[in-house]
N, C-alpha and C positions, 0 to 999 in steps of 0.2 A: 928766876926759876922757882924760888920759894913762894912768891906771890901766885905764880901760875899753878903750883901744886895745891896751895890752899884753895884757890878758886875752883879747881877741878874737884876737890874733895867736897866742897860745899854744894856745887851744882854742875851738872853737865857731864860728870865722869861716868855715871851709871845710867845714862839715858837709853832710849831705844834707837836703833840705827837701821838705815838701809845702806847697802854697799855693793860695789862692783869690783871684782878681781879680774885682772888680765893674767893669763896663764901661759907659761912655757913648760912643756912636759917632755919627759923621756919615758919610753915604754919598750917592751920586748915582745916580739911576735913569738908565739909558742911553737908553731910549725910552719916553715923551718925557723930555727932560732936566728933572730936578727933584731937589731936595735933601730929605733926611730926617734926623731925629735918632732914634737907637735905643738900646736897652739890651742888656746881655748879661752873661755871666760865663764864666770859665774856671777849670778845675782843672789843676794841674800838679805834676810831680815834678822837682826840680832837684838835680843831683849834680855835685860838683866832681871833675875829673880832674887838675887842676893848681891851684896857689894862685889864679891869675887866670882860669882857664878852667873852664867848666861846660857841661853840656847840660841841656835841659829837655824832658820829654815832656808834651804839652799836649792837653787836651780842652776845646773851647770851644763857646759858643753865642752867636749874635747875633740880634736881632730888629729889623727895620725895616719901617716903614709909609709908603707913599707915596699921596697923594691928588691927583688932577689933574682939572681941569674941562675939558670939550670942548664945542664947538659946531660942528656939521657940517650940510651939506646933502647929501642923498642922493636921486638921481633913480631912480625905478622906472617902467618903461613903463606898468604897469597902474594906478599910483596917483599919478604925477607926482612933484613935488619934496617931500621930507619934511625938515623941520628937526629935528635931534636936539640936545638939550641934556642933558648927562649928566656924571656923575663916575665916574672909574675908580679903584678902590682896589687897590693892589698891596701884598701882605704877603710878607715873606721871613723864613723860619726857617732860619738858617744854622748848620749843625753842622760842626765841624772837629776834626781831630786831626793832630798832627804833631810834628816834632822841631826844636828850636831850639838854636843854639850861642851861648854867651854869653862875653863878655870883660868883666872887671870889675877895679877897683882899690879897695883899702881905704884910707880916709882917716878915721882915728878911728872914730867910730860910723857913718860914711856909706860906702856902697859904690856909686858910679856904675857903670853897665853899659851895654853895647850888645849887641844880639842880632840874629841873622839865621838864617833856617831855611826850612822848607817846611811848608805845611799842606794836607792833602787836605780838600776841602770838599764837603759834601752839602747842597744848598739845596732846600728845599721852598717853592714859590711858590704863592700863591693870588691871584686877582683877581676883582673883582666890579664890575658896572656898576649905578649908580643913576641912573635916568632921571627928569628933571624934566618932560619932555614924553612922551606916550605913544609907545613905540617901535614899536608895531604887533606883530601876532602873528608876523611872519616874522623878528624880531630876537630872538636868544636872550639871556635875562637871568640865567640861573642862574650861580652861583659856579663858577669853574673852578679846578682845582688840579693840580699835578703836580711830580714831582721833576726838577730840572734835572740834566744830566749832571755826573758828578763832575769837578771841576777842581782845579787847584793854585793856591795863593796863596803869595807870598813875603812874610812879615812882617818889617819892619825896625823895631826898637824902641830907644828911648833912655829911660833911667830912672835911678832911684836907690833904693837900699834903705837903711833906717835900723834899726840894732840897738836894740831896746828893752832887751834883755839878751842873754845868750849863746844863748838858744834861740828867741827871738821877734823877728821883723822885720816892718816895714811897708814897702811899696814904692809908688812912683808912677812911671808911665811913659807915653810916647806911642808908639803903634804904627801904622804905615801899611802897608796890605796891597796888594801889587802882584799883580794877577791874571794868570795864564797861561790865557787863555780857551779853552775849547771854543767853537766857533762858535755853537752854540745858546745857550749861556750869555751870550755877548756880545750876542746879539740880544734876549734876554729877561731879562737879569740887571741887576746894578748894580755900580758901581765907585767908586773914590776913597774907600775905607773908611779912616777915621781913628779910632782908638780911644784913649780916655783911660782908664787903668786905675789903680784904687786897690786894693792887695792886702795880704794878710797871709801870712807864711810861718812855719812851725814846723819847727825842727830835729828830725830823727828819726835813729835808728840804722840803719834799713834802707837797704841800698844795692843797686841793680841792677847 
């Protein structure tokens, strides 16, 4: 371990990297309130400007699916009271790109880190109603979809990287995304996004 630590200090510990994270995430639908588990991935480039400081350029994708059951009574003057029993399915396809700033320390083959930055997000939402009772001809049942307005997220991450050797690392981290909502996204979006990431990094000679 001492030999590995000395080798990493001498060369390879502060290189430039490309990496891939596989993501498991949890999120909360704003309206109605409900939870979801989702999956995702991100690609990133990480470069050191000081021994303990680096920046990352990240491109990410998250997918979340929410399903909620509803029972409602609707009154129409022409047909009286109608009981509706249905399920609404909300699907979010969350694309992001941004810049992160990282602080880390090297302890042998381990490098704990913390990061903070901003992500511009592009969210494509679909929703669909499945009725268990006939909704009548005047209720639209087709699937709806649209792009939500672009908004910003502030991701805060804590994690650790482990050197397999001088060129190859694995990492594990927790990341919580704080949204800076556009009002439309706040009304139709989701929040409290917590990501668990398992990743691989490879040292490269290219530097931006």
